[in-house]
N, C-alpha and C positions, 0 to 999 in steps of 0.2 A: 504494500500500500504506500503510495507516494502522494503527498500533499505539498503544494508549493503556493505561496502567496508572495507575489513579486511585482515590482514596478516595471521591469524590463519585459520585452516581448519574448516569445518562446518559439522554438522550431518544432512544428507539428510532427514532421517526419522523425526527427531525433527522439522526441518524447514517446511516440508510438513504438518506435524500434526498441526502446528500452524495456517495453512491456513484454516483448516476445523473444528478445535475444536469449538464445540457449534454452528456450522453453518449447520443446517439440510436442508437448501435449495440448498446446493451445490450438483450438480449431476455429475460434471466432474472436475477433477483436472489433468492438464497436466504439465509435467515438462521436463526440459532438464538439463543434467549435462555435462559440458565440462571438459575434462581431458588433461593433458600434454602428448603428444605423444613422443616416443623415436626416431622418424625419421621425418624429414621435408625436402622436396625437394631432397630426396636421401641421405641426410647427417644425421648421427647419432647425436641425441640431448641428451646431458647429463644433461642439466638444462635449465630453462627459467626464466628470471627475468622480472617481470611486474612492470612498473613504472606508476605513475599517479600524478595528482595535487590534493591534498586534498581540499575539498570544491567544486572545479569546477567539479570533477568527480561525486560526490554525486548529485550535482544539475542536471547534464546531465542524470544520471541514473533515477532520479526522473521524469525528463521531459519525458523520454522514457516510464516509467511505466504509467505516466498520459496519454500519447498518446494512449497506449494500452487500458486503461479504457474508453477513449473517443470513440474508434473504436468499441469495443465489450461490451456486457452486462456482465461485470465481477464482481464477488464478491470481489476478492482479487488478488493482483499481488505481487510477490516476486522476488527480484533480490539480489543475494549474489555474490560478485565478490572479488576474492583474489588479492593481490599484493605481491611483494617480490620474493624471489628465490623459485622456485618450481621444482621438479624433475619429470621424467616420471612416470605416474600413479597418480600423485597428482591431486586433484580436483582444477579447476580454477574458474568455474562459475556454479551457479544454477539459473535457471529461472523457474518460475512457475506461472500459472494462474488458478483461480478457477471460475466456473460459474455454473448456473443452468443447462446448457447444454454443452455436450462434444465439439460440433463444435466450440463454442466461445472460450473455454479453449484451444483447440488444435491450432486454428488459432492465438490466441493471443500469445501463447508460441512460435510458429514459428516466429511471428513478433518480439517478444522480442529478441530472439537470433540473428536474422538477423540484427536488428537495433543495438544491442550491438557490433556485429562484425564490423559494418561500422561507427558507430557514437560515441561509448564510448571512452573517452579520456584515453586510456591505450597505453603504448608503450612496445613492447616485444623485449627482447634481448635474443637470443638463444646462448647457449654454445655448439659449434659443433666441435669436434675433436681438441680442443686446441684453437680454434678461436671463438670469440664472434661476432655475426652479428645481426643487427636490422632486424626485420621481417617487410617486406613491406605488404601493403594491398593486398589482393588477388582479382583478377578479378572475381573469382567465388562468393566471398562474395558480391561484388558490384552487380553482376547479381541477386543473391538471394534477395537482398534488393530492387532491381528495381521494383519488383511486388508490394511492399508496397507503393512506391512513386506513382505508376500508379493508385492505388486504394485509395489514400488519398483524403479526402474531400476537 
């Protein structure tokens, strides 16, 4: 299990390679990369600043990764999440899960991103047309995460 919270960008290929290197029992590797959009709620976004509490954030991401490993037969879990000022097109997050079978990897990856959107302690400030505004939680993210609460042990 690997959790990274960092300001700098990440190399998707290198990160994914690290999950399968020397592991010949892996049959499926699922990943998700989140990017900064240039529009949100009809407003043009020129930048997004992500803030977090060091220490607390890493512990929560580790808890989320551990929960994924408890729910599915996974070989490895990876979460890389950036903070700081990001511009449209920049990578924000990479979630990945590897398993002997694709179904577990795909389900776990969906769980990871849904849980991150609703449980990870990050705060997003968008720069839109000269005004900065904090991004509220979206109802659609809560709805997506609801299925995992309903299937928890």
